[in-house]
N, CA, C and O atoms as a GROMACS GRO file, in nm:
protein
  388
    1MET      N    1   2.504   1.303   0.663
    1MET     CA    2   2.474   1.192   0.752
    1MET      C    3   2.339   1.212   0.820
    1MET      O    4   2.259   1.119   0.832
    2LYS      N    5   2.314   1.336   0.862
    2LYS     CA    6   2.188   1.365   0.929
    2LYS      C    7   2.070   1.351   0.833
    2LYS      O    8   1.962   1.306   0.872
    3GLU      N    9   2.092   1.390   0.706
    3GLU     CA   10   1.985   1.380   0.606
    3GLU      C   11   1.947   1.234   0.582
    3GLU      O   12   1.828   1.203   0.566
    4ASP      N   13   2.046   1.144   0.578
    4ASP     CA   14   2.018   1.002   0.559
    4ASP      C   15   1.931   0.948   0.672
    4ASP      O   16   1.838   0.872   0.650
    5HIS      N   17   1.964   0.989   0.794
    5HIS     CA   18   1.887   0.945   0.910
    5HIS      C   19   1.743   0.996   0.904
    5HIS      O   20   1.649   0.924   0.936
    6LEU      N   21   1.727   1.123   0.862
    6LEU     CA   22   1.592   1.180   0.851
    6LEU      C   23   1.513   1.110   0.742
    6LEU      O   24   1.393   1.086   0.757
    7GLN      N   25   1.579   1.077   0.631
    7GLN     CA   26   1.509   1.011   0.522
    7GLN      C   27   1.465   0.871   0.562
    7GLN      O   28   1.357   0.826   0.523
    8GLU      N   29   1.547   0.801   0.639
    8GLU     CA   30   1.510   0.667   0.684
    8GLU      C   31   1.389   0.671   0.777
    8GLU      O   32   1.311   0.576   0.781
    9GLU      N   33   1.372   0.780   0.850
    9GLU     CA   34   1.260   0.793   0.942
    9GLU      C   35   1.135   0.849   0.876
    9GLU      O   36   1.031   0.861   0.941
   10MET      N   37   1.143   0.886   0.747
   10MET     CA   38   1.028   0.943   0.679
   10MET      C   39   0.917   0.838   0.669
   10MET      O   40   0.940   0.725   0.626
   11ILE      N   41   0.798   0.877   0.709
   11ILE     CA   42   0.682   0.787   0.706
   11ILE      C   43   0.630   0.779   0.563
   11ILE      O   44   0.598   0.881   0.502
   12ILE      N   45   0.621   0.658   0.512
   12ILE     CA   46   0.566   0.634   0.378
   12ILE      C   47   0.417   0.604   0.390
   12ILE      O   48   0.336   0.663   0.318
   13CYS      N   49   0.380   0.514   0.479
   13CYS     CA   50   0.240   0.477   0.501
   13CYS      C   51   0.196   0.538   0.635
   13CYS      O   52   0.232   0.488   0.741
   14ARG      N   53   0.119   0.644   0.627
   14ARG     CA   54   0.076   0.712   0.750
   14ARG      C   55  -0.020   0.630   0.832
   14ARG      O   56  -0.018   0.637   0.955
   15CYS      N   57  -0.104   0.553   0.768
   15CYS     CA   58  -0.203   0.474   0.841
   15CYS      C   59  -0.137   0.368   0.930
   15CYS      O   60  -0.178   0.349   1.045
   16GLN      N   61  -0.036   0.301   0.878
   16GLN     CA   62   0.030   0.193   0.950
   16GLN      C   63   0.166   0.235   1.007
   16GLN      O   64   0.235   0.154   1.069
   17GLU      N   65   0.204   0.361   0.985
   17GLU     CA   66   0.331   0.418   1.032
   17GLU      C   67   0.452   0.337   0.984
   17GLU      O   68   0.541   0.306   1.062
   18VAL      N   69   0.453   0.304   0.856
   18VAL     CA   70   0.564   0.231   0.794
   18VAL      C   71   0.662   0.334   0.739
   18VAL      O   72   0.623   0.424   0.665
   19THR      N   73   0.790   0.319   0.774
   19THR     CA   74   0.890   0.416   0.732
   19THR      C   75   0.953   0.376   0.598
   19THR      O   76   0.938   0.263   0.551
   20GLU      N   77   1.022   0.472   0.539
   20GLU     CA   78   1.093   0.446   0.414
   20GLU      C   79   1.198   0.337   0.435
   20GLU      O   80   1.218   0.252   0.348
   21ALA      N   81   1.266   0.339   0.549
   21ALA     CA   82   1.369   0.238   0.578
   21ALA      C   83   1.309   0.098   0.579
   21ALA      O   84   1.372   0.003   0.531
   22GLU      N   85   1.189   0.083   0.634
   22GLU     CA   86   1.124  -0.048   0.638
   22GLU      C   87   1.090  -0.097   0.497
   22GLU      O   88   1.107  -0.215   0.466
   23VAL      N   89   1.042  -0.007   0.413
   23VAL     CA   90   1.007  -0.044   0.275
   23VAL      C   91   1.134  -0.081   0.199
   23VAL      O   92   1.137  -0.182   0.128
   24ARG      N   93   1.240   0.000   0.213
   24ARG     CA   94   1.366  -0.029   0.144
   24ARG      C   95   1.426  -0.162   0.192
   24ARG      O   96   1.484  -0.237   0.112
   25GLN      N   97   1.413  -0.191   0.321
   25GLN     CA   98   1.463  -0.317   0.374
   25GLN      C   99   1.388  -0.435   0.312
   25GLN      O  100   1.448  -0.536   0.278
   26ALA      N  101   1.256  -0.421   0.298
   26ALA     CA  102   1.176  -0.527   0.236
   26ALA      C  103   1.218  -0.548   0.091
   26ALA      O  104   1.226  -0.662   0.045
   27ILE      N  105   1.244  -0.439   0.018
   27ILE     CA  106   1.290  -0.450  -0.121
   27ILE      C  107   1.425  -0.519  -0.125
   27ILE      O  108   1.448  -0.606  -0.209
   28ASP      N  109   1.515  -0.481  -0.036
   28ASP     CA  110   1.648  -0.543  -0.031
   28ASP      C  111   1.640  -0.692   0.003
   28ASP      O  112   1.726  -0.769  -0.038
   29GLN      N  113   1.538  -0.731   0.077
   29GLN     CA  114   1.521  -0.871   0.116
   29GLN      C  115   1.446  -0.952   0.011
   29GLN      O  116   1.418  -1.070   0.033
   30GLY      N  117   1.413  -0.891  -0.103
   30GLY     CA  118   1.357  -0.968  -0.213
   30GLY      C  119   1.215  -0.936  -0.254
   30GLY      O  120   1.165  -0.996  -0.349
   31CYS      N  121   1.148  -0.844  -0.188
   31CYS     CA  122   1.011  -0.808  -0.229
   31CYS      C  123   1.018  -0.733  -0.362
   31CYS      O  124   1.089  -0.634  -0.373
   32ARG      N  125   0.944  -0.780  -0.461
   32ARG     CA  126   0.945  -0.718  -0.593
   32ARG      C  127   0.806  -0.680  -0.641
   32ARG      O  128   0.787  -0.649  -0.758
   33SER      N  129   0.708  -0.680  -0.550
   33SER     CA  130   0.572  -0.644  -0.589
   33SER      C  131   0.506  -0.568  -0.476
   33SER      O  132   0.552  -0.571  -0.362
   34LEU      N  133   0.398  -0.500  -0.509
   34LEU     CA  134   0.321  -0.429  -0.406
   34LEU      C  135   0.269  -0.527  -0.302
   34LEU      O  136   0.268  -0.497  -0.182
   35LYS      N  137   0.225  -0.643  -0.348
   35LYS     CA  138   0.174  -0.743  -0.255
   35LYS      C  139   0.283  -0.792  -0.160
   35LYS      O  140   0.258  -0.812  -0.042
   36GLY      N  141   0.403  -0.810  -0.212
   36GLY     CA  142   0.515  -0.851  -0.128
   36GLY      C  143   0.547  -0.747  -0.021
   36GLY      O  144   0.571  -0.781   0.095
   37ILE      N  145   0.548  -0.620  -0.062
   37ILE     CA  146   0.573  -0.511   0.033
   37ILE      C  147   0.461  -0.508   0.137
   37ILE      O  148   0.487  -0.491   0.256
   38LYS      N  149   0.338  -0.523   0.091
   38LYS     CA  150   0.223  -0.521   0.182
   38LYS      C  151   0.233  -0.634   0.284
   38LYS      O  152   0.210  -0.612   0.403
   39ASN      N  153   0.267  -0.754   0.239
   39ASN     CA  154   0.277  -0.868   0.330
   39ASN      C  155   0.392  -0.852   0.430
   39ASN      O  156   0.380  -0.893   0.545
   40ARG      N  157   0.503  -0.794   0.386
   40ARG     CA  158   0.621  -0.782   0.472
   40ARG      C  159   0.609  -0.667   0.571
   40ARG      O  160   0.652  -0.680   0.685
   41THR      N  161   0.550  -0.553   0.528
   41THR     CA  162   0.553  -0.432   0.613
   41THR      C  163   0.417  -0.388   0.664
   41THR      O  164   0.411  -0.304   0.754
   42GLU      N  165   0.308  -0.440   0.611
   42GLU     CA  166   0.172  -0.398   0.640
   42GLU      C  167   0.139  -0.259   0.585
   42GLU      O  168   0.036  -0.201   0.620
   43ALA      N  169   0.225  -0.205   0.499
   43ALA     CA  170   0.193  -0.080   0.430
   43ALA      C  171   0.075  -0.107   0.338
   43ALA      O  172   0.057  -0.220   0.293
   44MET      N  173  -0.004  -0.008   0.311
   44MET     CA  174  -0.122  -0.016   0.224
   44MET      C  175  -0.235  -0.098   0.285
   44MET      O  176  -0.328  -0.136   0.213
   45MET      N  177  -0.229  -0.125   0.414
   45MET     CA  178  -0.334  -0.203   0.479
   45MET      C  179  -0.414  -0.121   0.579
   45MET      O  180  -0.496  -0.174   0.653
   46GLY      N  181  -0.390   0.008   0.581
   46GLY     CA  182  -0.457   0.094   0.678
   46GLY      C  183  -0.590   0.144   0.626
   46GLY      O  184  -0.648   0.088   0.533
   47LEU      N  185  -0.637   0.249   0.687
   47LEU     CA  186  -0.767   0.306   0.656
   47LEU      C  187  -0.780   0.348   0.509
   47LEU      O  188  -0.886   0.330   0.449
   48CYS      N  189  -0.673   0.402   0.451
   48CYS     CA  190  -0.682   0.450   0.312
   48CYS      C  191  -0.661   0.340   0.209
   48CYS      O  192  -0.682   0.364   0.090
   49GLN      N  193  -0.620   0.221   0.252
   49GLN     CA  194  -0.599   0.106   0.162
   49GLN      C  195  -0.501   0.138   0.048
   49GLN      O  196  -0.520   0.094  -0.065
   50GLY      N  197  -0.397   0.215   0.078
   50GLY     CA  198  -0.293   0.243  -0.019
   50GLY      C  199  -0.317   0.362  -0.109
   50GLY      O  200  -0.238   0.388  -0.199
   51ARG      N  201  -0.422   0.436  -0.086
   51ARG     CA  202  -0.450   0.550  -0.173
   51ARG      C  203  -0.343   0.658  -0.162
   51ARG      O  204  -0.319   0.731  -0.258
   52THR      N  205  -0.277   0.670  -0.046
   52THR     CA  206  -0.176   0.774  -0.030
   52THR      C  207  -0.034   0.721  -0.044
   52THR      O  208   0.054   0.795  -0.089
   53CYS      N  209  -0.008   0.597  -0.009
   53CYS     CA  210   0.130   0.547  -0.008
   53CYS      C  211   0.165   0.457  -0.126
   53CYS      O  212   0.283   0.434  -0.151
   54ARG      N  213   0.069   0.406  -0.197
   54ARG     CA  214   0.096   0.311  -0.305
   54ARG      C  215   0.189   0.370  -0.410
   54ARG      O  216   0.282   0.302  -0.453
   55ARG      N  217   0.167   0.494  -0.450
   55ARG     CA  218   0.251   0.555  -0.554
   55ARG      C  219   0.394   0.571  -0.508
   55ARG      O  220   0.488   0.549  -0.585
   56LEU      N  221   0.412   0.609  -0.381
   56LEU     CA  222   0.548   0.621  -0.327
   56LEU      C  223   0.620   0.486  -0.328
   56LEU      O  224   0.737   0.477  -0.362
   57ILE      N  225   0.548   0.382  -0.289
   57ILE     CA  226   0.608   0.249  -0.284
   57ILE      C  227   0.637   0.199  -0.426
   57ILE      O  228   0.739   0.135  -0.449
   58GLU      N  229   0.548   0.227  -0.521
   58GLU     CA  230   0.573   0.189  -0.660
   58GLU      C  231   0.700   0.256  -0.712
   58GLU      O  232   0.780   0.194  -0.781
   59ARG      N  233   0.718   0.385  -0.678
   59ARG     CA  234   0.838   0.458  -0.720
   59ARG      C  235   0.963   0.395  -0.658
   59ARG      O  236   1.065   0.380  -0.725
   60MET      N  237   0.954   0.359  -0.530
   60MET     CA  238   1.069   0.297  -0.464
   60MET      C  239   1.102   0.162  -0.530
   60MET      O  240   1.220   0.130  -0.547
   61LEU      N  241   1.001   0.086  -0.566
   61LEU     CA  242   1.023  -0.042  -0.635
   61LEU      C  243   1.089  -0.021  -0.770
   61LEU      O  244   1.180  -0.095  -0.808
   62SER      N  245   1.045   0.080  -0.844
   62SER     CA  246   1.100   0.104  -0.977
   62SER      C  247   1.243   0.155  -0.972
   62SER      O  248   1.317   0.137  -1.069
   63GLU      N  249   1.284   0.218  -0.862
   63GLU     CA  250   1.420   0.269  -0.848
   63GLU      C  251   1.518   0.163  -0.797
   63GLU      O  252   1.638   0.187  -0.794
   64SER      N  253   1.468   0.048  -0.759
   64SER     CA  254   1.553  -0.058  -0.705
   64SER      C  255   1.649  -0.109  -0.811
   64SER      O  256   1.608  -0.132  -0.925
   65PRO      N  257   1.779  -0.127  -0.776
   65PRO     CA  258   1.875  -0.175  -0.875
   65PRO      C  259   1.846  -0.317  -0.925
   65PRO      O  260   1.880  -0.349  -1.039
   66GLN      N  261   1.785  -0.402  -0.844
   66GLN     CA  262   1.752  -0.538  -0.885
   66GLN      C  263   1.612  -0.544  -0.943
   66GLN      O  264   1.548  -0.649  -0.942
   67GLN      N  265   1.564  -0.433  -0.991
   67GLN     CA  266   1.424  -0.422  -1.031
   67GLN      C  267   1.386  -0.520  -1.141
   67GLN      O  268   1.452  -0.531  -1.245
   68MET      N  269   1.281  -0.590  -1.115
   68MET     CA  270   1.213  -0.672  -1.214
   68MET      C  271   1.082  -0.599  -1.242
   68MET      O  272   1.049  -0.506  -1.168
   69PRO      N  273   1.005  -0.636  -1.342
   69PRO     CA  274   0.879  -0.568  -1.367
   69PRO      C  275   0.788  -0.570  -1.244
   69PRO      O  276   0.770  -0.674  -1.179
   70VAL      N  277   0.730  -0.455  -1.214
   70VAL     CA  278   0.640  -0.444  -1.099
   70VAL      C  279   0.508  -0.508  -1.136
   70VAL      O  280   0.444  -0.471  -1.235
   71THR      N  281   0.467  -0.606  -1.056
   71THR     CA  282   0.340  -0.672  -1.083
   71THR      C  283   0.230  -0.599  -1.008
   71THR      O  284   0.239  -0.579  -0.887
   72GLN      N  285   0.128  -0.561  -1.079
   72GLN     CA  286   0.018  -0.486  -1.020
   72GLN      C  287  -0.092  -0.580  -0.974
   72GLN      O  288  -0.138  -0.665  -1.050
   73SER      N  289  -0.132  -0.564  -0.852
   73SER     CA  290  -0.248  -0.639  -0.804
   73SER      C  291  -0.345  -0.544  -0.735
   73SER      O  292  -0.432  -0.587  -0.659
   74TYR      N  293  -0.330  -0.416  -0.762
   74TYR     CA  294  -0.413  -0.314  -0.700
   74TYR      C  295  -0.548  -0.310  -0.769
   74TYR      O  296  -0.556  -0.291  -0.891
   75ARG      N  297  -0.653  -0.329  -0.691
   75ARG     CA  298  -0.788  -0.322  -0.746
   75ARG      C  299  -0.865  -0.218  -0.670
   75ARG      O  300  -0.911  -0.244  -0.558
   76PRO      N  301  -0.882  -0.098  -0.728
   76PRO     CA  302  -0.956   0.006  -0.657
   76PRO      C  303  -1.104  -0.030  -0.648
   76PRO      O  304  -1.156  -0.102  -0.734
   77PRO      N  305  -1.170   0.019  -0.547
   77PRO     CA  306  -1.314  -0.008  -0.539
   77PRO      C  307  -1.387   0.061  -0.654
   77PRO      O  308  -1.346   0.167  -0.702
   78VAL      N  309  -1.494  -0.002  -0.697
   78VAL     CA  310  -1.572   0.056  -0.805
   78VAL      C  311  -1.634   0.188  -0.758
   78VAL      O  312  -1.638   0.287  -0.832
   79ARG      N  313  -1.681   0.188  -0.638
   79ARG     CA  314  -1.734   0.311  -0.578
   79ARG      C  315  -1.728   0.294  -0.426
   79ARG      O  316  -1.730   0.183  -0.374
   80THR      N  317  -1.723   0.404  -0.358
   80THR     CA  318  -1.722   0.398  -0.212
   80THR      C  319  -1.864   0.382  -0.160
   80THR      O  320  -1.957   0.444  -0.211
   81LEU      N  321  -1.880   0.299  -0.059
   81LEU     CA  322  -2.011   0.276   0.000
   81LEU      C  323  -2.006   0.307   0.149
   81LEU      O  324  -1.905   0.282   0.215
   82THR      N  325  -2.114   0.361   0.199
   82THR     CA  326  -2.123   0.383   0.343
   82THR      C  327  -2.169   0.255   0.410
   82THR      O  328  -2.225   0.167   0.346
   83LEU      N  329  -2.144   0.246   0.539
   83LEU     CA  330  -2.190   0.128   0.613
   83LEU      C  331  -2.343   0.121   0.612
   83LEU      O  332  -2.399   0.011   0.610
   84ASN      N  333  -2.410   0.236   0.615
   84ASN     CA  334  -2.557   0.236   0.608
   84ASN      C  335  -2.607   0.173   0.480
   84ASN      O  336  -2.703   0.096   0.481
   85THR      N  337  -2.541   0.204   0.369
   85THR     CA  338  -2.581   0.145   0.241
   85THR      C  339  -2.567  -0.006   0.245
   85THR      O  340  -2.654  -0.078   0.198
   86LEU      N  341  -2.456  -0.052   0.301
   86LEU     CA  342  -2.436  -0.196   0.310
   86LEU      C  343  -2.537  -0.262   0.403
   86LEU      O  344  -2.587  -0.371   0.375
   87ALA      N  345  -2.566  -0.196   0.515
   87ALA     CA  346  -2.659  -0.252   0.613
   87ALA      C  347  -2.802  -0.258   0.558
   87ALA      O  348  -2.878  -0.349   0.591
   88GLU      N  349  -2.837  -0.160   0.475
   88GLU     CA  350  -2.973  -0.153   0.421
   88GLU      C  351  -2.992  -0.238   0.296
   88GLU      O  352  -3.105  -0.261   0.254
   89ALA      N  353  -2.884  -0.283   0.236
   89ALA     CA  354  -2.894  -0.360   0.111
   89ALA      C  355  -2.965  -0.492   0.135
   89ALA      O  356  -2.940  -0.561   0.234
   90GLU      N  357  -3.053  -0.526   0.044
   90GLU     CA  358  -3.124  -0.654   0.055
   90GLU      C  359  -3.032  -0.763   0.002
   90GLU      O  360  -2.971  -0.748  -0.104
   91GLU      N  361  -3.024  -0.868   0.074
   91GLU     CA  362  -2.938  -0.979   0.033
   91GLU      C  363  -2.990  -1.042  -0.096
   91GLU      O  364  -3.104  -1.088  -0.102
   92GLY      N  365  -2.905  -1.042  -0.199
   92GLY     CA  366  -2.941  -1.105  -0.325
   92GLY      C  367  -3.041  -1.025  -0.409
   92GLY      O  368  -3.072  -1.065  -0.521
   93GLY      N  369  -3.091  -0.914  -0.358
   93GLY     CA  370  -3.186  -0.832  -0.434
   93GLY      C  371  -3.116  -0.738  -0.528
   93GLY      O  372  -2.994  -0.735  -0.535
   94GLU      N  373  -3.196  -0.659  -0.600
   94GLU     CA  374  -3.137  -0.568  -0.697
   94GLU      C  375  -3.064  -0.453  -0.631
   94GLU      O  376  -2.980  -0.390  -0.696
   95ASN      N  377  -3.092  -0.422  -0.504
   95ASN     CA  378  -3.024  -0.315  -0.435
   95ASN      C  379  -2.896  -0.363  -0.365
   95ASN      O  380  -2.824  -0.283  -0.306
   96ALA      N  381  -2.871  -0.492  -0.372
   96ALA     CA  382  -2.752  -0.546  -0.306
   96ALA      C  383  -2.627  -0.499  -0.381
   96ALA      O  384  -2.631  -0.470  -0.500
   97CYS      N  385  -2.517  -0.491  -0.309
   97CYS     CA  386  -2.391  -0.442  -0.369
   97CYS      C  387  -2.330  -0.547  -0.455
   97CYS      O  388  -2.225  -0.525  -0.514
   0.00000   0.00000   0.00000
């Protein structure tokens, strides 16, 4: 009983402090995609943009008994940019992002 309580309190998304129980509740309420989980719980919307929690949530979706195919809408950035790079970029020029 104590283990179940600890597992429900386990943080899945550290940036937004979304727990496993919240993600499982969203799945039980009909979320069948990463986007659905993101909209319902705000997981994957923090500083890391899902780099740490996305795989855990994908695994939870795949283990769901009502599982339908997981639809992927994850688009990783082509490369990371600093704010200085963005600020210095010329609008519409060849150095623009």
